[in-house]
C-alpha positions as CSV (number, residue, x, y, z in Angstrom):
1,M,0.0,0.0,0.0
2,P,1.3,3.5,-0.8
3,I,1.8,5.8,2.1
4,L,0.1,9.1,2.6
5,I,2.0,12.2,3.6
6,R,0.3,15.1,5.2
7,E,1.9,18.4,6.1
8,Q,0.3,20.4,8.9
9,G,2.3,23.6,9.5
10,R,5.8,22.5,10.2
11,K,4.8,18.9,11.1
12,I,4.8,16.1,8.6
13,K,2.7,13.0,9.2
14,V,3.4,9.7,7.5
15,I,0.2,7.6,7.3
16,Q,-0.3,4.0,6.1
17,R,-3.6,2.7,4.9
18,V,-4.4,-0.6,6.6
19,K,-7.2,-3.0,5.8
20,A,-9.2,-3.9,8.9
21,A,-9.7,-7.7,9.1
22,D,-13.1,-7.6,10.6
23,T,-14.8,-5.0,8.4
24,G,-12.7,-5.2,5.2
25,R,-12.5,-1.4,5.2
26,F,-9.3,0.6,5.0
27,R,-8.2,2.7,8.0
28,Q,-5.5,5.2,8.2
29,R,-2.8,4.6,10.8
30,V,-0.2,7.3,11.6
31,V,3.3,5.6,11.3
32,G,5.2,8.6,12.5
33,T,5.6,12.4,12.6
34,F,8.5,14.7,12.4
35,V,9.4,18.4,11.9
36,A,9.9,19.4,8.3
37,N,13.3,20.9,8.8
38,D,14.7,18.0,10.8
39,P,15.9,14.7,9.2
40,V,13.5,11.8,9.1
41,P,13.8,9.7,12.3
42,A,15.5,6.4,11.9
43,S,12.7,4.7,13.9
44,L,10.2,5.9,11.2
45,L,12.4,4.7,8.4
46,E,12.6,1.2,9.9
47,L,8.8,1.0,9.8
48,L,8.7,1.7,6.1
49,D,9.5,-0.7,3.2
50,K,11.8,0.3,0.4
51,S,9.1,1.7,-2.0
52,E,7.6,3.8,0.9
53,R,11.0,5.2,1.8
54,R,11.6,6.1,-1.9
55,A,8.1,7.8,-2.0
56,L,8.9,9.7,1.2
57,D,12.3,10.8,-0.1
58,A,10.8,12.0,-3.4
59,W,8.1,13.9,-1.5
60,L,10.7,15.5,0.8
61,D,12.8,16.6,-2.2
62,A,9.8,18.1,-3.9
63,N,8.7,19.8,-0.7
64,R,12.2,21.3,-0.2
65,N,12.4,22.4,-3.8
66,A,9.0,24.1,-3.5
67,A,10.2,25.9,-0.4
68,E,13.4,27.1,-2.2
69,I,11.3,28.4,-5.1
70,E,9.0,30.2,-2.7
71,R,11.9,31.9,-0.9
72,A,13.4,32.9,-4.3
73,R,10.0,34.4,-5.4
74,A,9.9,36.4,-2.2
75,A,13.4,37.7,-2.9
76,L,12.5,38.5,-6.6
77,T,9.4,40.6,-5.7
78,D,11.6,43.6,-5.0
79,A,14.3,42.8,-7.5
80,S,13.3,45.5,-10.0
81,T,13.4,48.3,-7.4
82,Q,16.7,47.0,-6.0
83,L,18.2,46.9,-9.5
84,A,16.9,50.4,-10.2
85,S,18.5,51.7,-7.0
86,I,21.8,50.0,-8.0
87,V,21.6,51.6,-11.5
88,D,21.0,55.0,-9.9
89,A,23.9,54.5,-7.5
90,L,26.2,53.4,-10.4
91,A,25.2,56.4,-12.4
92,I,26.2,58.7,-9.6
93,A,29.4,57.0,-8.4
94,A,30.6,54.6,-11.1
95,D,33.9,56.5,-11.5
96,T,34.7,55.9,-7.8
97,L,34.7,52.1,-8.2
98,A,38.0,50.2,-8.0
99,P,38.8,48.1,-11.1
100,T,38.3,44.9,-9.2
101,E,34.9,46.1,-7.9
102,A,33.9,47.1,-11.5
103,D,35.0,43.6,-12.8
104,R,32.8,42.0,-10.1
105,V,29.8,44.1,-11.1
106,W,30.3,43.2,-14.7
107,E,30.5,39.5,-13.8
108,Q,27.3,39.8,-11.8
109,I,25.5,41.5,-14.7
110,H,26.6,38.8,-17.0
111,A,25.4,36.1,-14.5
112,I,22.0,37.8,-14.4
113,A,21.8,37.9,-18.2
114,R,22.9,34.3,-18.5
115,T,20.3,33.1,-15.9
116,L,17.5,35.0,-17.7
117,R,18.6,33.5,-21.0
118,R,18.6,30.0,-19.6
119,A,15.1,30.5,-18.1
120,G,13.9,31.3,-21.6
121,H,13.5,35.1,-21.2
122,R,14.6,36.8,-24.4
123,R,16.5,40.0,-24.3
124,P,14.2,42.9,-25.0
125,R,14.5,44.8,-28.3
126,R,16.2,48.1,-28.3
127,A,14.0,51.1,-28.5
128,C,14.0,52.5,-32.0
129,S,15.9,55.8,-32.3
130,P,14.0,58.7,-33.8
131,R,14.4,59.0,-37.5
132,I,16.5,61.9,-38.6
133,S,15.6,63.5,-41.9
134,V,18.2,63.5,-44.6
135,P,19.8,66.9,-45.3
136,G,17.9,68.6,-48.1
137,Q,14.7,66.8,-47.4
138,R,11.7,68.7,-46.1
139,D,10.5,68.0,-42.5
140,L,6.8,68.7,-42.5
141,V,6.5,68.4,-38.7
142,D,9.2,71.1,-38.2
143,E,7.6,73.3,-40.8
144,L,4.2,73.0,-39.1
145,E,5.7,73.8,-35.7
146,M,7.4,76.9,-37.1
147,T,4.2,78.2,-38.6
148,D,2.4,78.0,-35.2
């Protein structure tokens, strides 16, 4: 029988479905509980068979990955404002950076670009520069502004 895993707050319960001999119905029996951040107790692992241990390991890996992604999302919520403040600070004091600090900033910028590329985010297109009229060609917009 596959095990059931329930998360209640920080506590994780491992539950087995057991068939009652007298009624023939399945009942749920708690095999063990542990705190999510702690390792799985050895006494609990002894009660599980090999496939149940694999299922528990896979669930714990998925749970930890989901927690890491959630922490990263929380950090990224303010990323654009943090980057904007860094850009503003660099615009003001970029000439005061030591060459090693500037190299480290460039490496971090390239790491951000590489990570975004790997995640499938394309680089945005550059904004089109305004078209400049060729010398000798009439610019109707300028002529209209001059008449007003």
